C-alpha positions in Angstrom: -6.6 -40.6 7.4 -8.6 -41.7 4.6 -8.6 -40.3 1.0 -12.1 -38.9 1.4 -11.5 -37.2 4.9 -8.4 -35.7 3.4 -10.3 -34.4 0.5 -13.2 -32.9 2.6 -10.7 -31.3 4.9 -9.2 -29.8 2.0 -12.4 -28.3 0.5 -13.4 -27.1 3.8 -10.0 -25.3 4.0 -10.5 -23.8 0.5 -13.9 -22.5 1.5 -12.5 -20.9 4.8 -9.7 -19.2 2.6 -11.9 -18.2 0.1 -14.4 -16.6 2.8 -11.4 -15.0 4.4 -10.1 -13.3 1.3 -13.2 -12.5 -0.7 -13.7 -8.8 -1.2 -16.8 -8.1 -3.0 -20.3 -9.4 -1.7 -21.0 -12.8 -3.1 -23.5 -13.2 -5.8 -27.2 -14.1 -5.4 -27.9 -15.0 -9.1 -26.1 -16.5 -12.0 -25.4 -13.0 -13.6 -26.2 -9.4 -13.1 -24.9 -7.3 -16.1 -24.4 -3.9 -15.1 -27.0 -1.5 -16.3 -25.0 1.9 -15.8 -27.5 4.0 -17.6 -30.0 3.4 -14.5 -28.1 5.7 -12.4 -29.3 3.2 -9.4 -26.1 2.1 -7.2 -26.7 -0.4 -4.4 -23.1 -1.6 -3.5 -22.8 -2.2 -7.3 -24.8 -1.6 -10.4 -28.5 -2.4 -11.1 -28.9 -5.6 -13.0 -29.7 -5.3 -17.0 -32.8 -7.6 -18.1 -31.5 -11.1 -18.9 -33.3 -11.0 -22.2 -31.0 -8.2 -23.1 -27.9 -9.7 -22.1 -25.6 -10.6 -24.9 -21.8 -12.1 -25.3 -20.6 -8.5 -25.8 -21.5 -7.7 -21.9 -18.5 -10.4 -21.1 -15.9 -9.3 -23.6 -13.2 -6.8 -23.7 -10.1 -6.6 -26.1 -8.7 -3.5 -24.6 -5.7 -5.3 -23.1 -4.2 -7.0 -26.1 -1.8 -4.3 -27.0 0.5 -1.8 -25.0 -0.9 1.5 -24.4 0.5 4.9 -25.8 2.4 6.6 -23.0 2.3 10.3 -23.2 2.3 11.3 -19.4 5.3 12.7 -17.2 5.3 9.6 -14.8 6.0 7.3 -18.0 3.2 4.4 -17.3 -0.4 3.9 -18.3 -3.0 1.8 -16.6 -5.6 0.1 -18.9 -8.4 -1.2 -16.7 -10.8 -4.1 -17.6 -13.2 -3.5 -14.6 -16.9 -3.4 -14.3 -16.7 -0.2 -16.1 -15.4 -1.6 -19.3 -17.0 -5.4 -18.7 -20.6 -4.9 -17.5 -20.9 -8.7 -17.2 -18.5 -8.3 -14.1 -21.1 -6.8 -12.0 -21.3 -8.6 -8.6 -18.7 -11.1 -9.5 -16.0 -9.8 -7.4 -13.0 -9.7 -10.0 -11.3 -7.2 -12.4 -8.2 -7.0 -14.6 -5.8 -4.4 -15.9 -2.7 -4.0 -18.0 0.1 -1.6 -17.0 2.3 -0.4 -19.5 5.8 1.4 -18.7 8.3 3.4 -20.6 11.9 3.0 -19.8 12.4 4.5 -16.4 8.6 4.8 -16.0 6.7 4.6 -12.7 3.4 3.7 -11.5 3.5 6.4 -8.5 2.6 5.3 -4.9 -1.2 4.5 -4.7 -3.5 2.3 -2.8 -6.6 0.1 -3.7 -9.1 0.5 -1.2 -11.5 -2.3 -2.0 -8.9 -5.0 -3.4 -5.7 -7.1 -3.2 -3.6 -6.9 -6.5 -1.6 -9.4 -8.0 0.7 -8.4 -10.8 2.5 -11.0 -13.5 5.2 -9.5 -15.7 4.6 -10.1 -19.3 7.8 -8.1 -20.4 10.8 -6.4 -18.8 11.9 -5.9 -15.2 10.5 -3.8 -12.3 11.2 -2.7 -8.7 8.0 -3.1 -6.8 7.0 -2.7 -3.2 4.4 -1.9 -0.7 4.3 -0.4 2.7 2.7 -2.0 5.7 0.9 -0.2 8.6 4.0 -0.7 10.7 5.8 1.6 8.1 7.8 -1.4 6.9 8.9 -1.5 3.2 8.5 -4.9 1.4 10.3 -4.8 -2.0 11.7 -6.8 -4.8 12.7 -6.9 -8.3 10.6 -9.0 -10.6 11.0 -10.1 -14.1 9.2 -11.6 -17.2 7.0 -14.7 -16.0 7.2 -13.6 -12.1 4.3 -12.6 -9.9 4.0 -10.3 -6.8 1.1 -9.4 -4.7 0.3 -6.2 -3.1 -2.2 -6.6 -0.2 -5.4 -4.9 0.1 -5.3 -1.1 0.7 -1.5 -1.0 1.3 0.6 1.9 -0.4 2.4 0.4 -3.3 4.3 1.2 -6.5 6.2 -0.3 -9.4 9.1 1.3 -11.0 11.0 0.3 -14.2 14.7 1.0 -13.8 15.5 -0.8 -16.9 16.4 0.7 -20.5 13.5 -1.2 -22.1 9.7 -0.8 -21.9 8.0 -3.1 -19.5 4.4 -4.4 -18.9 2.2 -6.3 -16.3 -1.1 -7.8 -16.2 -2.9 -7.2 -13.0 -5.8 -9.0 -11.3 -8.0 -7.7 -8.5 -10.6 -9.5 -6.2 -13.1 -6.6 -6.7 -15.1 -5.7 -9.9 -13.9 -2.0 -9.2 -11.1 -1.8 -6.8 -10.7 2.0 -6.9 -7.2 3.7 -7.0 -6.2 6.5 -4.8 -2.7 8.1 -6.1 -1.3 9.8 -3.0 0.4 12.5 -4.8 -2.6 13.6 -7.0 -5.1 13.0 -3.9 -3.0 15.4 -1.6 -2.1 17.9 -4.0 -4.8 18.1 -6.8 -8.0 17.3 -4.8 -11.1 19.4 -5.5 -11.7 21.4 -3.2 -7.8 21.5 -2.4 -6.4 20.4 0.8 -5.3 23.5 2.5 -1.6 24.7 1.8 -0.8 25.0 5.5 -1.9 21.4 6.1 0.4 20.1 3.3 3.3 22.3 4.3 3.1 21.1 8.0 2.7 17.5 6.9 5.5 17.5 4.6 7.5 19.8 6.5 7.9 22.2 3.6 6.9 25.7 3.0 3.7 27.0 1.1 5.8 28.0 -1.8 7.0 24.4 -2.5 3.4 23.1 -2.0 2.3 25.7 -4.8 5.1 24.4 -6.9 4.0 20.7 -6.5 0.4 21.6 -7.3 1.3 23.4 -10.4 3.5 20.4 -11.6 0.7 17.8 -10.7 -2.1 19.9 -12.2 -4.2 18.2 -15.1 -2.8 19.4 -18.4 -5.0 21.6 -20.2 -6.1 20.3 -23.8 
């Protein structure tokens, strides 16, 4: 096979892979900086007038330093999505940084609109996701290593070390969304009925109340 034909097939293969794994819709213009103040959403945000676009719409410095962790789970996620970087609107990508205390946990959750790939900046983590066949795929990862969580599957990260850890996380969506399982089930508004939770988890309603009390947002 000639080099030209090989290159053509390679390009076609890359296009197929991209089409298969892309999440957000493809763009129809060079840019569409989010105009969140418009209140209009059509599977994304309305576009800011190009004459008003500046470099600030494409810049964010919020991931440069580790975040302060003051919650009970011992981790903090700092997002760099379209809500922080308006220029990401329609581009189908976003980023975040996750910092963990020693022993910290990013609790089981899903991202309904994106696949996630994490790169370990510091420390070591036990990570895993659960397939629809109820199989756990898990591994310990350390500084410089990468792990992938498929779109919408339940996953977690746990720092089992005695030192802080941090990762950079990339998504193929401008706003991947996060559904934390415990919070969604026990702190929703309106609340999921106690008898539903008790039967689902095979516990009594008192235990349901105890869990809700522990997970309830702290009053400032």
